[in-house]
N, C-alpha and C positions, 0 to 999 in steps of 0.2 A: 182480497181476490175472493170471489164471488164463494157463498159458501150456503153449507143445508145445515138445519139443526133438527135433531131430531131429540126429545125430551124426556119420552117414554121410559126409555134407560135410567135418566138421572132421577126424575120421580118416583119410579120403583128401588130406587137405591142399588141399581147396579151398577151404575156407572157415575164416574164424575162428570162435572158440567164440560170441560174438555172431551171429553172422549164421545161427547152427542153430536160433535160439530164438526163438518164433513168438506173440502173442497168440494165444489161442483165442477167435475170435470168436465159435460156436456156444456155448461157455458163461457168456462174456461177456453176448450177447443173451438169453441164459436168467434170467441175472439176479445171476450170481456175481460176486462184487467181490471183495477184496482180502484176503489172510488173514496175518497179522503174526504171528510165532512169536518170544518172549520167555524165556531163561531166566534166571532168579535170578542174580545178579551173584555174592551173596555162596555159594549153595549150590549152584548147579547144578539136578540134577534135570531132573524133567518142564517141557518147553517147553508157555508156557501160548498159546495161542492167540486170537488179536483178532480178531474179523472186520466189516469197513467195505465197506458193501451196495455201494461204488461199487471201478469197476475202475482204483484208482492204480496206480503200477511207481513205488514207494519205492528209492530211490538212495543211495548217499554216505550212509549216518546221521551225522549230525554230535554229535548229543547223545541220552543216555537218562535219565529218572530218575523215581525215585517220588514221587509229590504226598506232601507232608509231612500234609496236611489228609486228604485221602481215602484215601491209598496207592495208588492208581492208577497206572501206567506213564503216563509222556508220552515223545516222542520227539520231535524236530526232525530231520530230514529231507530232504533236496532229492526230489521224486517229481515223474512225469510225470500231468498233472491226466488226467481219465477222456475227455476230449474227441480229447485225442492219441493215447493208450491204445485208444480205440475205433477210427478211423482207421486206425492202423496195422493193429489186427487185421481191419477189413474187407477192407484191400488188400492182408492179408499179408504185410507188411512186415514183416523181422526185427527186433531188438531192435537192432541197431547202432544202426539210424535214417537219418535223411537229413542229413546235417551240412552240407548246402548251404547252408541260413539261416547254421550258424554263419561257414563261411565267408567268406560275403557281406556279415560284420558284423553280424548280426542276433543282439543277446545277450539279447534278452527272454526 
């Protein structure tokens, strides 16, 4: 998802790195989704760009492979869904997120 980075708080030691990254509400509302960049695992080279129209935030990539039939890359990753990304963007919450649900035992 489109994001902006504010490094001053991190450089000055007031915030952790994730506390300076915010989803960009204006770009998301304008229709910008998620862009993934993939490198050829065998040869490196120029990154391929894959655009998803929705504002997902992929984290923790578990596996990636090239489909044997189509040759298209596939990926399994944990993602924050668009509704969560949109809410965080509109409320200008940093990507560290809100850990309260987890601390309260909600692992959904």
